[in-house]
GUMAR-63860 format. One record per atom (N, C-alpha, C): residue in three letters; atom name; x negated, y negated, z negated. Coordinates in Angstrom, 2 decimals. Atoms other than C-alpha are relative to their C-alpha. Layout:
N
     r    a         u         v         w
   ALA   CA         X         Y         Z
...
//
This chain:
103
     r    a         u         v         w
   HIS    N     -1.22      0.62      0.66
   HIS   CA     14.54     30.36    -22.52
   HIS    C     -0.51     -1.42     -0.07
   CYS    N      0.32      1.56      0.12
   CYS   CA     14.56     26.59    -21.98
   CYS    C      0.98     -0.77     -0.83
   CYS    N     -1.17      0.61      0.60
   CYS   CA     16.37     24.38    -24.40
   CYS    C     -0.11     -1.49      0.63
   PHE    N     -0.50      0.79     -1.22
   PHE   CA     17.42     21.40    -21.99
   PHE    C      0.28     -1.31     -1.43
   GLY    N      0.08      0.94      0.94
   GLY   CA     18.32     19.37    -25.48
   GLY    C     -1.49     -0.82     -0.33
   ARG    N      0.97      0.69      0.47
   ARG   CA     14.98     19.06    -26.71
   ARG    C     -1.04     -0.46      1.52
   THR    N      1.02      0.28     -1.22
   THR   CA     13.24     18.65    -22.93
   THR    C      0.82     -1.74      0.30
   VAL    N     -0.49      1.01     -0.48
   VAL   CA     15.88     15.70    -22.35
   VAL    C     -0.47     -1.13     -1.17
   ARG    N      0.75      1.15      0.82
   ARG   CA     14.78     13.94    -25.69
   ARG    C     -1.17     -0.37      0.28
   ALA    N      1.28      0.53     -0.53
   ALA   CA     11.32     14.23    -24.50
   ALA    C     -0.25     -0.94      0.89
   ILE    N     -0.22      1.17     -1.25
   ILE   CA     12.09     12.64    -21.30
   ILE    C      0.09     -1.26     -0.51
   LEU    N     -0.60      1.38      0.36
   LEU   CA     13.86      9.67    -22.82
   LEU    C     -1.03     -0.15     -1.16
   ALA    N      0.75      0.88      1.06
   ALA   CA     11.08      9.28    -25.75
   ALA    C     -1.22     -0.45      1.34
   ASP    N      0.85      0.07     -0.83
   ASP   CA      8.66      9.28    -22.65
   ASP    C      0.09     -1.29      0.92
   HIS    N     -0.31      1.12     -0.82
   HIS   CA     10.66      6.65    -20.81
   HIS    C      1.00     -0.87     -0.94
   PRO    N     -0.81      0.81      0.34
   PRO   CA     12.31      4.28    -22.95
   PRO    C      1.20     -0.80      0.53
   PRO    N     -1.28      0.61     -0.86
   PRO   CA     15.66      2.46    -22.09
   PRO    C     -0.80     -1.51      0.41
   ALA    N      0.37      1.33     -0.46
   ALA   CA     15.11     -0.79    -20.30
   ALA    C      1.41     -0.69      0.29
   ARG    N     -1.07      0.80     -0.19
   ARG   CA     17.17     -3.78    -19.74
   ARG    C     -0.08     -0.95      1.19
   GLY    N      0.16      0.87     -1.69
   GLY   CA     18.14     -6.05    -16.41
   GLY    C     -0.20      0.69      0.84
   HIS    N      0.12     -0.23     -1.30
   HIS   CA     16.46     -5.59    -13.45
   HIS    C     -1.03      1.30     -0.18
   ARG    N      0.98     -1.60      0.57
   ARG   CA     14.18     -2.60    -15.26
   ARG    C      0.85      1.06     -0.22
   ALA    N     -0.92     -1.26      0.48
   ALA   CA     17.18     -0.58    -16.04
   ALA    C     -0.14      0.87      1.16
   ARG    N     -0.24     -0.90     -0.99
   ARG   CA     17.49      0.47    -12.51
   ARG    C     -1.40      1.00      0.12
   VAL    N      1.34     -0.62     -0.24
   VAL   CA     13.72      1.65    -12.23
   VAL    C      0.17      0.88     -1.08
   HIS    N      0.00     -1.03      1.09
   HIS   CA     14.26      3.36    -15.62
   HIS    C      1.18      1.27      0.36
   VAL    N     -1.13     -0.95     -0.72
   VAL   CA     17.49      5.27    -14.01
   VAL    C     -0.68      1.02      0.84
   PHE    N      0.70     -1.22     -0.99
   PHE   CA     15.17      6.75    -11.34
   PHE    C     -1.16      0.69     -0.99
   ARG    N      1.29     -0.82      0.55
   ARG   CA     12.18      7.70    -13.64
   ARG    C      0.77      1.17     -0.99
   VAL    N     -0.84     -0.96      0.57
   VAL   CA     14.77      9.62    -15.89
   VAL    C      0.07      0.91      0.87
   GLY    N     -0.69     -1.19     -0.80
   GLY   CA     16.22     11.27    -13.22
   GLY    C     -1.23      0.88      0.57
   ARG    N      0.99     -0.59     -0.33
   ARG   CA     13.00     12.04    -11.66
   ARG    C     -0.75      1.12     -1.06
   ALA    N      0.71     -0.54      1.34
   ALA   CA     11.61     13.20    -15.11
   ALA    C      0.76      1.26      0.01
   ALA    N     -0.83     -1.28      0.26
   ALA   CA     14.39     15.54    -15.45
   ALA    C      0.07      1.01      1.01
   ALA    N      0.33     -1.00     -1.30
   ALA   CA     14.34     16.95    -11.79
   ALA    C     -1.08      0.93     -0.30
   ASP    N      1.45     -0.66      0.08
   ASP   CA     10.80     17.80    -12.24
   ASP    C      0.01      1.00     -1.04
   GLU    N      0.06     -0.73      1.04
   GLU   CA     11.46     19.36    -15.44
   GLU    C      0.92      1.44      0.02
   PHE    N     -0.85     -1.26     -0.19
   PHE   CA     14.31     21.87    -14.12
   PHE    C     -0.55      0.58      1.39
   GLU    N      0.95     -0.60     -1.33
   GLU   CA     12.11     22.51    -10.83
   GLU    C     -0.98      0.84     -0.57
   ARG    N      0.69     -0.87      0.86
   ARG   CA      9.68     23.92    -13.48
   ARG    C      0.70      0.70     -0.53
   TRP    N     -0.77     -1.18      0.53
   TRP   CA     12.29     25.82    -15.17
   TRP    C      0.30      0.93      0.95
   VAL    N     -0.60     -0.99     -1.11
   VAL   CA     13.48     27.45    -12.25
   VAL    C     -0.93      0.93      0.48
   ALA    N      1.12     -0.93     -0.43
   ALA   CA     10.26     28.57    -11.29
   ALA    C     -0.89      0.79     -1.05
   SER    N      0.28     -0.50      1.12
   SER   CA      9.41     29.70    -14.63
   SER    C     -0.06      1.46     -0.58
   ASP    N     -0.33     -1.49      0.62
   ASP   CA      9.26     32.89    -16.90
   ASP    C      0.01      1.14      0.85
   GLY    N      0.18     -1.24     -0.73
   GLY   CA      8.19     35.27    -14.44
   GLY    C      1.19      0.81      0.32
   LEU    N     -1.07     -0.51     -0.34
   LEU   CA     11.36     36.04    -13.35
   LEU    C      0.19      0.86      1.21
   ASP    N     -0.22     -0.90     -1.14
   ASP   CA     12.43     38.77    -10.62
   ASP    C      0.55     -1.16      1.03
   GLU    N     -0.79      0.62     -0.96
   GLU   CA     13.94     37.44     -7.26
   GLU    C      1.33     -0.35     -0.28
   ALA    N     -1.65      0.34      0.56
   ALA   CA     17.50     37.65     -8.57
   ALA    C      0.12     -0.79     -1.05
   GLY    N      0.07      0.71      0.91
   GLY   CA     16.83     36.02    -11.60
   GLY    C     -0.42     -1.25      0.69
   ARG    N      0.31      1.69     -0.52
   ARG   CA     15.06     32.76    -10.00
   ARG    C      1.20     -0.12      1.01
   ALA    N     -1.08      0.41     -0.64
   ALA   CA     18.19     32.92     -7.38
   ALA    C      0.85     -0.50     -1.03
   ARG    N     -0.88      0.45      1.11
   ARG   CA     20.37     32.89    -10.36
   ARG    C     -0.34     -1.47     -0.66
   ARG    N      0.62      1.18      0.67
   ARG   CA     18.26     30.12    -12.14
   ARG    C      0.33     -1.45      1.23
   SER    N     -0.12      0.90     -1.40
   SER   CA     18.53     28.34     -8.47
   SER    C      1.32     -0.32     -0.08
   ASP    N     -1.26      0.15      0.24
   ASP   CA     22.16     28.41     -8.56
   ASP    C      0.51     -0.96     -1.35
   GLU    N     -0.27      0.71      0.98
   GLU   CA     22.49     27.10    -11.98
   GLU    C     -0.69     -1.23      0.09
   LEU    N      0.37      0.98     -0.25
   LEU   CA     20.11     24.36    -11.20
   LEU    C      0.70     -0.91      0.80
   LYS    N     -1.02      0.60     -0.66
   LYS   CA     22.33     23.21     -8.54
   LYS    C      1.31     -0.39     -0.51
   SER    N     -1.27      0.63      0.60
   SER   CA     25.35     22.71    -10.53
   SER    C     -0.67     -0.85     -1.36
   LEU    N      0.64      0.81      0.57
   LEU   CA     22.93     20.99    -12.97
   LEU    C     -0.19     -1.21      0.62
   LYS    N      0.39      1.35     -0.54
   LYS   CA     21.80     18.56    -10.45
   LYS    C      1.23     -0.78      0.49
   ARG    N     -1.19      0.69     -0.16
   ARG   CA     25.12     17.76     -9.34
   ARG    C      0.56     -1.05     -1.38
   THR    N     -0.47      0.72      1.10
   THR   CA     25.83     16.88    -12.81
   THR    C     -0.72     -1.31     -0.20
   ILE    N      0.88      1.01     -0.01
   ILE   CA     22.90     14.68    -13.11
   ILE    C     -0.02     -0.94      1.05
   ASP    N     -0.04      0.77     -1.14
   ASP   CA     23.22     13.31     -9.63
   ASP    C      1.24     -1.08     -0.39
   GLN    N     -1.45      0.85     -0.12
   GLN   CA     26.97     12.22    -10.72
   GLN    C     -0.28     -0.94     -1.04
   SER    N      0.52      1.13      1.65
   SER   CA     25.46     10.46    -14.28
   SER    C     -0.88     -0.85      0.79
   LEU    N      0.78      1.01     -0.52
   LEU   CA     22.74      8.66    -12.24
   LEU    C      0.71     -0.85      0.46
   GLU    N     -1.04      1.31     -1.01
   GLU   CA     25.22      7.12     -9.67
   GLU    C      0.76     -0.83     -0.88
   SER    N     -0.93      0.77      0.85
   SER   CA     27.37      6.10    -12.48
   SER    C     -0.81     -1.08     -0.77
   MET    N      0.40      0.78      0.78
   MET   CA     24.77      4.46    -14.35
   MET    C     -0.59     -0.97      1.01
   ARG    N      0.20      0.95     -0.90
   ARG   CA     23.68      2.91    -10.93
   ARG    C      0.94     -1.24      0.31
   ALA    N     -0.92      0.75     -0.12
   ALA   CA     26.70      1.61    -10.49
   ALA    C      0.67     -1.13     -1.02
   ASN    N     -0.16      0.65      1.28
   ASN   CA     27.40      0.18    -13.98
   ASN    C     -1.01     -1.19      0.46
   THR    N      1.22      0.78      0.09
   THR   CA     23.85     -1.26    -13.75
   THR    C      0.44     -1.38      1.13
   GLU    N     -0.08      0.78     -0.77
   GLU   CA     24.83     -2.96    -10.57
   GLU    C      1.27     -1.34     -0.12
   TRP    N     -1.01      1.06      0.38
   TRP   CA     27.98     -4.38    -12.01
   TRP    C      0.01     -0.62     -0.90
   VAL    N      0.56      0.88      1.06
   VAL   CA     26.72     -5.62    -15.02
   VAL    C     -1.00     -1.28      0.78
   GLU    N      0.75      1.11     -0.37
   GLU   CA     24.07     -7.57    -12.86
   GLU    C      0.97     -1.15      1.26
   ARG    N     -0.64      0.71     -0.80
   ARG   CA     26.49     -8.75    -10.51
   ARG    C      1.25     -0.84     -0.76
   GLU    N     -1.11      0.41      0.69
   GLU   CA     29.51     -9.66    -12.69
   GLU    C     -0.50     -0.67     -1.48
   ALA    N      0.67      0.66      1.18
   ALA   CA     27.34    -11.00    -15.95
   ALA    C      0.41     -1.19     -0.24
   ASP    N     -0.54      1.64      0.23
   ASP   CA     28.04    -14.64    -15.33
   ASP    C      1.27     -0.19     -0.04
   GLY    N     -1.26     -0.09     -0.08
   GLY   CA     31.39    -14.11    -14.57
   GLY    C      0.82      0.22     -1.29
   VAL    N     -0.47     -0.56      1.27
   VAL   CA     32.23    -12.12    -17.82
   VAL    C     -0.34     -0.75     -1.05
   ALA    N      0.50      1.02      1.11
   ALA   CA     30.13    -14.57    -19.94
   ALA    C      0.95     -1.24     -0.10
   GLU    N     -0.86      0.95     -0.04
   GLU   CA     32.21    -17.18    -18.62
   GLU    C      1.55     -0.22     -0.87
   TRP    N     -1.48     -0.41      0.22
   TRP   CA     35.80    -15.72    -19.06
   TRP    C     -0.25      0.22     -1.71
   VAL    N      0.20     -0.21      1.35
   VAL   CA     34.34    -14.49    -22.90
   VAL    C      0.11     -1.77     -0.45
   ASP    N      0.15      1.04      0.64
   ASP   CA     33.45    -18.12    -23.64
   ASP    C      1.30     -1.02      0.14
   THR    N     -1.25      0.96      0.11
   THR   CA     36.85    -19.69    -22.49
   THR    C      1.22      0.72     -0.49
   ALA    N     -1.34     -0.71      0.46
   ALA   CA     39.53    -16.76    -22.87
   ALA    C     -0.01      0.46     -1.49
   LEU    N     -0.20     -0.83      1.21
   LEU   CA     38.52    -15.29    -25.96
   LEU    C      0.25     -1.07     -1.01
   PRO    N      0.00      1.00      1.35
   PRO   CA     38.13    -18.45    -28.45
   PRO    C      1.89     -0.41      0.07
   ALA    N     -1.48      0.14     -0.23
   ALA   CA     41.78    -19.17    -26.86
   ALA    C      0.88      0.87     -0.43
   ALA    N     -1.11     -1.52      0.68
   ALA   CA     43.27    -15.56    -27.65
   ALA    C     -0.12     -0.08     -1.41
   LEU    N      0.01      0.02      1.47
   LEU   CA     41.69    -15.77    -31.03
   LEU    C      0.77     -0.90     -0.53
   ALA    N     -0.41      1.05      0.43
   ALA   CA     42.95    -19.00    -31.66
   ALA    C      1.62      0.14     -0.33
   THR    N     -1.59      0.08     -0.15
   THR   CA     46.69    -18.25    -30.69
   THR    C      0.29      1.26     -1.22
   SER    N     -0.06     -1.32      0.82
   SER   CA     46.41    -14.73    -33.02
   SER    C      0.05     -0.35     -1.37
   LEU    N      0.52      0.14      1.48
   LEU   CA     45.51    -16.40    -36.05
   LEU    C      1.11     -0.70     -0.21
//
């Protein structure tokens, strides 16, 4: 039996979050560590062939979910890197004006 919550917490403890350009490396390391842990889970516990096949199917489903999450994180990181200056400029100009008119 595997407790994924404990495993994910341990992975994140080993790979604390990063900011800026290091965030992309962080996403890769966390994803790789999770994939490695799932691979060990599939092969563990002395399961027979049918049990390993069931675990393999479960892993494929989990991997899809993880891949989608990692892709979302990559896209968000790229967006922040690409748009940070424009958003900061907008906040500096539009937000004070909006606050002034609402008071």
